[in-house]
C-alpha positions as a LaTeX table, in Angstrom:
\begin{tabular}{lrrr}
\hline
Residue & $x$ (\AA) & $y$ (\AA) & $z$ (\AA) \\
\hline
Unk1 & $-3.71$ & $-1.75$ & $-23.10$ \\
Unk2 & $-4.92$ & $-4.94$ & $-21.16$ \\
Unk3 & $-8.49$ & $-4.37$ & $-19.95$ \\
Unk4 & $-8.97$ & $-3.83$ & $-15.77$ \\
Unk5 & $-9.43$ & $-6.18$ & $-13.87$ \\
Unk6 & $-12.15$ & $-6.11$ & $-11.23$ \\
Unk7 & $-9.64$ & $-4.75$ & $-8.77$ \\
Unk8 & $-8.00$ & $-2.23$ & $-10.90$ \\
Unk9 & $-8.13$ & 1.28 & $-9.77$ \\
Unk10 & $-8.58$ & 2.28 & $-13.59$ \\
Unk11 & $-12.33$ & 3.70 & $-14.37$ \\
Unk12 & $-12.93$ & 3.55 & $-17.75$ \\
Unk13 & $-16.95$ & 4.70 & $-17.92$ \\
Unk14 & $-17.50$ & 8.29 & $-19.22$ \\
Unk15 & $-15.41$ & 10.83 & $-21.53$ \\
Unk16 & $-12.38$ & 8.73 & $-20.57$ \\
Unk17 & $-13.47$ & 5.20 & $-21.97$ \\
Unk18 & $-14.81$ & 7.35 & $-25.28$ \\
Unk19 & $-10.59$ & 8.72 & $-25.96$ \\
Unk20 & $-8.85$ & 6.97 & $-28.89$ \\
Unk21 & $-5.63$ & 5.49 & $-28.37$ \\
Unk22 & $-3.18$ & 6.24 & $-27.20$ \\
Unk23 & $-4.72$ & 9.17 & $-25.54$ \\
Unk24 & $-7.01$ & 7.05 & $-23.39$ \\
Unk25 & $-2.93$ & 5.19 & $-21.75$ \\
Unk26 & $-1.93$ & 8.98 & $-21.42$ \\
Unk27 & $-5.29$ & 10.38 & $-19.85$ \\
Unk28 & $-5.09$ & 7.44 & $-17.45$ \\
Unk29 & $-1.24$ & 7.80 & $-16.73$ \\
Unk30 & $-2.62$ & 11.60 & $-15.35$ \\
Unk31 & $-5.51$ & 9.94 & $-13.79$ \\
Unk32 & $-7.79$ & 12.25 & $-15.24$ \\
Unk33 & $-10.52$ & 9.07 & $-14.89$ \\
Unk34 & $-10.23$ & 9.71 & $-10.86$ \\
Unk35 & $-10.42$ & 13.56 & $-10.35$ \\
Unk36 & $-10.26$ & 13.08 & $-6.41$ \\
Unk37 & $-6.66$ & 13.48 & $-5.31$ \\
Unk38 & $-7.08$ & 16.74 & $-8.05$ \\
Unk39 & $-9.64$ & 18.05 & $-5.25$ \\
Unk40 & $-7.29$ & 16.92 & $-2.19$ \\
Unk41 & $-4.36$ & 18.87 & $-3.68$ \\
Unk42 & $-6.62$ & 22.01 & $-4.19$ \\
Unk43 & $-8.34$ & 22.31 & $-0.72$ \\
Unk44 & $-5.61$ & 23.36 & 1.17 \\
Unk45 & $-4.57$ & 25.78 & $-1.97$ \\
Unk46 & $-8.28$ & 26.90 & $-1.60$ \\
Unk47 & $-7.56$ & 27.46 & 2.43 \\
Unk48 & $-4.42$ & 29.17 & 2.33 \\
Unk49 & $-6.50$ & 31.83 & $-0.20$ \\
Unk50 & $-9.26$ & 32.46 & 2.06 \\
Unk51 & $-6.35$ & 32.61 & 5.23 \\
Unk52 & $-4.61$ & 35.72 & 4.04 \\
Unk53 & $-5.92$ & 38.37 & 5.05 \\
Unk54 & $-5.71$ & 40.14 & 1.47 \\
Unk55 & $-7.94$ & 38.19 & 0.14 \\
Unk56 & $-11.47$ & 39.84 & 1.03 \\
Unk57 & $-11.83$ & 40.40 & $-2.45$ \\
Unk58 & $-14.41$ & 37.85 & $-4.07$ \\
Unk59 & $-12.41$ & 38.51 & $-7.77$ \\
Unk60 & $-9.10$ & 39.06 & $-6.40$ \\
Unk61 & $-10.48$ & 35.08 & $-4.45$ \\
Unk62 & $-12.06$ & 33.83 & $-7.51$ \\
Unk63 & $-8.79$ & 34.32 & $-9.97$ \\
Unk64 & $-6.39$ & 32.84 & $-7.17$ \\
Unk65 & $-8.85$ & 29.67 & $-6.75$ \\
Unk66 & $-8.61$ & 29.16 & $-10.62$ \\
Unk67 & $-5.20$ & 29.97 & $-10.91$ \\
Unk68 & $-4.63$ & 26.98 & $-7.82$ \\
Unk69 & $-7.02$ & 24.88 & $-9.55$ \\
Unk70 & $-4.92$ & 24.73 & $-13.10$ \\
Unk71 & $-1.71$ & 24.24 & $-10.72$ \\
Unk72 & $-3.15$ & 21.05 & $-8.44$ \\
Unk73 & $-4.10$ & 19.30 & $-11.62$ \\
Unk74 & $-1.22$ & 19.74 & $-13.45$ \\
Unk75 & 1.28 & 19.16 & $-9.77$ \\
Unk76 & $-1.02$ & 16.07 & $-9.58$ \\
Unk77 & $-0.93$ & 15.03 & $-13.06$ \\
Unk78 & 3.35 & 15.28 & $-12.84$ \\
Unk79 & 3.37 & 13.51 & $-9.15$ \\
Unk80 & 1.17 & 10.05 & $-10.86$ \\
Unk81 & 3.78 & 10.44 & $-13.33$ \\
Unk82 & 6.24 & 10.19 & $-11.01$ \\
Unk83 & 5.30 & 8.20 & $-8.88$ \\
Unk84 & 4.22 & 5.41 & $-11.64$ \\
Unk85 & 8.12 & 5.63 & $-12.82$ \\
Unk86 & 9.35 & 5.03 & $-9.79$ \\
Unk87 & 6.73 & 2.04 & $-8.89$ \\
Unk88 & 6.13 & 0.81 & $-12.13$ \\
Unk89 & 7.82 & $-2.65$ & $-11.11$ \\
Unk90 & 5.77 & $-3.22$ & $-8.32$ \\
Unk91 & 2.95 & $-2.19$ & $-10.21$ \\
Unk92 & 3.00 & $-4.17$ & $-11.93$ \\
Unk93 & 3.17 & $-7.39$ & $-8.60$ \\
Unk94 & $-0.08$ & $-5.46$ & $-7.28$ \\
Unk95 & $-3.49$ & $-6.72$ & $-8.59$ \\
Unk96 & $-5.44$ & $-3.28$ & $-8.13$ \\
Unk97 & $-2.07$ & $-1.21$ & $-9.94$ \\
Unk98 & $-0.83$ & $-4.12$ & $-12.81$ \\
Unk99 & $-3.16$ & $-2.32$ & $-15.94$ \\
Unk100 & $-2.05$ & 1.06 & $-15.32$ \\
Unk101 & $-0.56$ & 2.35 & $-18.08$ \\
Unk102 & 3.20 & 2.17 & $-17.95$ \\
Unk103 & 3.18 & $-1.34$ & $-15.40$ \\
Unk104 & 1.15 & $-3.07$ & $-18.30$ \\
Unk105 & 3.80 & $-0.94$ & $-20.71$ \\
Unk106 & 0.66 & 1.09 & $-22.62$ \\
Unk107 & 2.68 & 3.74 & $-22.28$ \\
Unk108 & 6.82 & 3.73 & $-22.46$ \\
Unk109 & 9.11 & 5.23 & $-20.13$ \\
Unk110 & 10.44 & 7.61 & $-22.75$ \\
Unk111 & 6.59 & 8.38 & $-23.33$ \\
Unk112 & 5.72 & 8.94 & $-19.53$ \\
Unk113 & 9.23 & 11.08 & $-19.19$ \\
Unk114 & 7.77 & 13.33 & $-22.23$ \\
Unk115 & 4.31 & 14.16 & $-20.61$ \\
Unk116 & 6.03 & 14.88 & $-17.32$ \\
Unk117 & 8.15 & 17.54 & $-19.00$ \\
Unk118 & 5.25 & 19.46 & $-20.38$ \\
Unk119 & 3.39 & 19.07 & $-16.95$ \\
Unk120 & 6.96 & 20.13 & $-15.25$ \\
Unk121 & 7.51 & 23.28 & $-17.55$ \\
Unk122 & 3.70 & 24.35 & $-17.48$ \\
Unk123 & 3.57 & 24.28 & $-14.20$ \\
Unk124 & 7.59 & 25.99 & $-13.86$ \\
Unk125 & 5.04 & 29.07 & $-15.88$ \\
Unk126 & 2.41 & 29.19 & $-13.43$ \\
Unk127 & 4.61 & 29.16 & $-10.17$ \\
Unk128 & 7.18 & 32.39 & $-12.27$ \\
Unk129 & 4.20 & 34.00 & $-12.07$ \\
Unk130 & 3.71 & 34.49 & $-8.22$ \\
Unk131 & 5.91 & 36.97 & $-6.07$ \\
Unk132 & 9.57 & 34.72 & $-5.81$ \\
Unk133 & 8.98 & 34.24 & $-2.06$ \\
Unk134 & 6.90 & 31.32 & $-3.64$ \\
Unk135 & 9.67 & 30.25 & $-5.83$ \\
Unk136 & 11.71 & 28.71 & $-2.87$ \\
Unk137 & 8.35 & 27.20 & $-1.31$ \\
Unk138 & 7.62 & 25.65 & $-4.97$ \\
Unk139 & 11.20 & 24.18 & $-4.74$ \\
Unk140 & 10.62 & 22.44 & $-1.40$ \\
Unk141 & 7.13 & 20.82 & $-2.67$ \\
Unk142 & 8.80 & 19.30 & $-5.89$ \\
Unk143 & 11.24 & 18.18 & $-4.27$ \\
Unk144 & 8.53 & 16.11 & $-1.73$ \\
Unk145 & 6.89 & 15.83 & $-4.44$ \\
Unk146 & 9.78 & 13.49 & $-6.24$ \\
Unk147 & 10.83 & 12.05 & $-3.41$ \\
Unk148 & 7.53 & 10.46 & $-1.69$ \\
Unk149 & 7.52 & 7.82 & $-4.02$ \\
Unk150 & 11.48 & 6.64 & $-2.41$ \\
Unk151 & 9.81 & 7.13 & 0.81 \\
Unk152 & 7.70 & 3.82 & 0.48 \\
Unk153 & 11.08 & 1.65 & $-0.34$ \\
Unk154 & 12.56 & 2.97 & 2.61 \\
Unk155 & 10.42 & 5.34 & 5.66 \\
Unk156 & 8.15 & 3.39 & 7.54 \\
Unk157 & 5.38 & 6.07 & 7.10 \\
Unk158 & 5.56 & 7.87 & 3.56 \\
Unk159 & 1.71 & 9.15 & 4.31 \\
Unk160 & 3.83 & 11.96 & 6.50 \\
Unk161 & 5.62 & 12.81 & 3.07 \\
Unk162 & 2.50 & 12.68 & 1.46 \\
Unk163 & 0.57 & 15.17 & 4.04 \\
Unk164 & 4.29 & 17.38 & 3.73 \\
Unk165 & 3.69 & 17.65 & $-0.41$ \\
Unk166 & $-0.18$ & 17.96 & $-0.75$ \\
Unk167 & $-0.49$ & 20.51 & 2.47 \\
Unk168 & 2.28 & 22.66 & 0.97 \\
Unk169 & $-0.75$ & 24.52 & $-1.44$ \\
Unk170 & $-1.93$ & 25.85 & 1.79 \\
Unk171 & 1.61 & 27.74 & 2.29 \\
Unk172 & 2.18 & 28.87 & $-1.55$ \\
Unk173 & $-1.54$ & 30.24 & $-2.13$ \\
Unk174 & $-0.51$ & 32.35 & 1.34 \\
Unk175 & 2.12 & 33.28 & 0.50 \\
Unk176 & 1.18 & 33.97 & $-3.02$ \\
Unk177 & $-0.83$ & 36.77 & $-1.72$ \\
Unk178 & 0.93 & 37.82 & 1.26 \\
Unk179 & 4.33 & 37.34 & $-0.23$ \\
Unk180 & 4.93 & 35.49 & 3.81 \\
Unk181 & 3.66 & 33.25 & 6.27 \\
Unk182 & 2.05 & 33.05 & 9.34 \\
Unk183 & 1.43 & 31.48 & 12.98 \\
Unk184 & $-2.05$ & 30.93 & 11.30 \\
Unk185 & $-0.83$ & 29.18 & 8.33 \\
Unk186 & 1.70 & 27.44 & 9.55 \\
Unk187 & $-0.81$ & 26.13 & 12.07 \\
Unk188 & $-3.15$ & 25.45 & 9.05 \\
Unk189 & $-0.09$ & 23.65 & 7.29 \\
Unk190 & 0.08 & 21.35 & 10.02 \\
Unk191 & $-3.77$ & 20.34 & 10.10 \\
Unk192 & $-4.03$ & 19.84 & 6.59 \\
Unk193 & $-0.82$ & 17.18 & 6.68 \\
Unk194 & $-2.61$ & 15.01 & 9.82 \\
Unk195 & $-5.86$ & 15.55 & 7.66 \\
Unk196 & $-4.15$ & 13.92 & 4.85 \\
Unk197 & $-1.99$ & 11.38 & 6.63 \\
Unk198 & $-5.29$ & 10.13 & 8.38 \\
Unk199 & $-7.34$ & 9.95 & 4.84 \\
Unk200 & $-4.13$ & 8.00 & 3.26 \\
Unk201 & $-3.85$ & 5.18 & 5.45 \\
Unk202 & $-7.36$ & 4.49 & 4.95 \\
Unk203 & $-6.80$ & 4.29 & 1.58 \\
Unk204 & $-3.83$ & 2.08 & 1.74 \\
Unk205 & $-5.83$ & $-0.46$ & 3.92 \\
Unk206 & $-6.96$ & $-1.88$ & 0.65 \\
Unk207 & $-2.84$ & $-2.58$ & $-0.61$ \\
Unk208 & $-1.81$ & $-4.24$ & 3.01 \\
Unk209 & $-1.52$ & $-7.77$ & 1.39 \\
Unk210 & 0.41 & $-6.67$ & $-2.19$ \\
Unk211 & 2.74 & $-4.06$ & 0.29 \\
Unk212 & 3.68 & $-6.84$ & 1.94 \\
Unk213 & 4.37 & $-9.16$ & $-0.31$ \\
Unk214 & 6.62 & $-6.78$ & $-2.36$ \\
Unk215 & 7.97 & $-5.43$ & 0.28 \\
Unk216 & 6.68 & $-1.86$ & 0.53 \\
Unk217 & 6.02 & 0.42 & 3.55 \\
Unk218 & 3.23 & 2.14 & 4.35 \\
Unk219 & 1.11 & 3.24 & 7.93 \\
Unk220 & $-1.80$ & 1.55 & 6.80 \\
Unk221 & 0.60 & $-1.68$ & 7.54 \\
Unk222 & 2.30 & $-0.24$ & 10.64 \\
Unk223 & $-0.30$ & 0.58 & 11.97 \\
Unk224 & $-2.79$ & $-1.32$ & 11.12 \\
Unk225 & $-3.40$ & $-3.67$ & 14.65 \\
Unk226 & $-3.55$ & 0.00 & 15.44 \\
Unk227 & $-5.56$ & 1.26 & 12.80 \\
Unk228 & $-8.34$ & 3.50 & 15.17 \\
Unk229 & $-6.00$ & 4.83 & 17.62 \\
Unk230 & $-4.18$ & 6.03 & 14.49 \\
Unk231 & $-6.34$ & 6.98 & 13.03 \\
Unk232 & $-7.77$ & 9.05 & 15.56 \\
Unk233 & $-4.53$ & 10.52 & 16.86 \\
Unk234 & $-4.53$ & 11.54 & 12.57 \\
Unk235 & $-7.69$ & 13.45 & 12.83 \\
Unk236 & $-6.88$ & 15.49 & 16.54 \\
Unk237 & $-4.37$ & 16.74 & 15.09 \\
Unk238 & $-6.45$ & 18.24 & 12.18 \\
Unk239 & $-8.72$ & 19.55 & 14.77 \\
Unk240 & $-6.28$ & 21.04 & 16.91 \\
Unk241 & $-4.20$ & 22.50 & 13.80 \\
Unk242 & $-7.30$ & 24.20 & 11.96 \\
Unk243 & $-8.70$ & 25.23 & 15.53 \\
Unk244 & $-5.59$ & 26.81 & 15.66 \\
Unk245 & $-5.81$ & 28.37 & 12.34 \\
Unk246 & $-9.30$ & 29.85 & 13.68 \\
Unk247 & $-8.88$ & 31.81 & 16.08 \\
Unk248 & $-5.26$ & 33.55 & 14.66 \\
Unk249 & $-6.64$ & 33.47 & 11.60 \\
Unk250 & $-9.93$ & 35.79 & 12.60 \\
Unk251 & $-12.35$ & 33.24 & 11.45 \\
Unk252 & $-14.66$ & 33.79 & 13.85 \\
Unk253 & $-17.59$ & 32.39 & 13.96 \\
Unk254 & $-18.60$ & 30.86 & 10.69 \\
Unk255 & $-15.43$ & 29.95 & 10.61 \\
Unk256 & $-15.25$ & 27.54 & 13.52 \\
Unk257 & $-19.07$ & 26.49 & 12.87 \\
Unk258 & $-18.04$ & 25.43 & 9.50 \\
Unk259 & $-15.04$ & 23.14 & 10.99 \\
Unk260 & $-17.54$ & 21.23 & 13.07 \\
Unk261 & $-19.79$ & 18.98 & 10.44 \\
Unk262 & $-16.42$ & 18.61 & 8.92 \\
Unk263 & $-15.06$ & 17.23 & 11.97 \\
Unk264 & $-17.90$ & 14.96 & 12.48 \\
Unk265 & $-17.45$ & 13.08 & 9.70 \\
Unk266 & $-13.86$ & 12.59 & 9.96 \\
Unk267 & $-14.65$ & 10.90 & 13.76 \\
Unk268 & $-17.35$ & 8.81 & 12.20 \\
Unk269 & $-14.69$ & 7.46 & 9.57 \\
Unk270 & $-13.39$ & 5.74 & 12.61 \\
Unk271 & $-16.32$ & 4.68 & 14.08 \\
Unk272 & $-17.08$ & 2.83 & 10.90 \\
Unk273 & $-13.59$ & 2.13 & 9.67 \\
Unk274 & $-12.51$ & $-1.75$ & 8.68 \\
Unk275 & $-9.18$ & $-1.62$ & 7.91 \\
Unk276 & $-9.91$ & $-5.32$ & 6.19 \\
Unk277 & $-12.70$ & $-4.29$ & 4.22 \\
Unk278 & $-11.55$ & $-2.62$ & 1.08 \\
Unk279 & $-14.47$ & $-1.05$ & $-0.11$ \\
Unk280 & $-15.16$ & 0.26 & 3.08 \\
Unk281 & $-11.78$ & 2.56 & 2.81 \\
Unk282 & $-12.26$ & 3.53 & $-0.21$ \\
Unk283 & $-15.49$ & 5.02 & 0.40 \\
Unk284 & $-14.23$ & 6.94 & 3.33 \\
Unk285 & $-11.60$ & 8.02 & 1.53 \\
Unk286 & $-13.29$ & 9.31 & $-0.91$ \\
Unk287 & $-16.07$ & 11.43 & 1.57 \\
Unk288 & $-13.01$ & 13.59 & 2.21 \\
Unk289 & $-13.62$ & 15.24 & $-1.27$ \\
Unk290 & $-17.03$ & 16.30 & 0.50 \\
Unk291 & $-15.59$ & 17.15 & 4.10 \\
Unk292 & $-12.65$ & 19.49 & 2.14 \\
Unk293 & $-15.60$ & 21.05 & 0.38 \\
Unk294 & $-17.34$ & 21.89 & 3.88 \\
Unk295 & $-14.16$ & 23.58 & 4.82 \\
Unk296 & $-14.02$ & 25.51 & 1.97 \\
Unk297 & $-17.48$ & 26.69 & 1.69 \\
Unk298 & $-17.59$ & 27.47 & 5.06 \\
Unk299 & $-13.85$ & 29.39 & 5.64 \\
Unk300 & $-14.34$ & 30.73 & 1.96 \\
Unk301 & $-17.86$ & 32.48 & 3.42 \\
Unk302 & $-16.81$ & 33.45 & 6.76 \\
Unk303 & $-14.04$ & 35.56 & 4.94 \\
Unk304 & $-16.18$ & 37.44 & 2.41 \\
Unk305 & $-18.63$ & 38.89 & 4.67 \\
Unk306 & $-15.86$ & 39.82 & 7.04 \\
\hline
\end{tabular}
């Protein structure tokens, strides 16, 4: 496998760099070197667990959280492989992604498909444990996961598809505990969609030049001249969705208090946003993991104490 360049998004330090070939290539294909997105996929699941009225037992909460952490790991890994299968030719032309396993040829298409099959089989097994209503939601989540890579070719704002996809864990987690959906969880889901649209647009500013050159669409390109206005609108949508969910879901008062520091950090990103500074954009993107944990901890404490 080619050595990653200074502009590569591959991170070979730690245990990933010590893995023998071909296991290292498989780990990189699953993005195990960058677990940020696993947490960003898991945190909305935790939101859904704590929003559910039946989630007041600490042990019940812990069991469901561990369950959805495993599901987030397998589905995020599967989503990365699906994305790289679609984008392998584009990735080879982009400085940041050209050393990814599929783009560089370190992993063959057949090997990637085999690994994808294993991950989807595990995810399917986890889904079968859940109530049948969750199966329907799971099918929609898989369809959205498969749609995102193609959306970058024909849809001007593929971050919307990604937001709808990443937020689905909120709905599935809530439905797993209640076997239904509610206005509160729909509001929470919409807040998550806006949140993820905002931070992924910031992430996408790193690739604007390459995306424009190869014809890939993104909200980052579409809104590059109105970046702060667009991100402000996304984060305001996050605030509205979360606030309504807190009110409808009886998360007061700690739920509202926990919302404040997270929203402060989100809106501070807008103040310091510079679409032409890739390192700053990456740092702001990663900050969303901390913001997500602020929401998880605050809402978890509120639910457990209520």
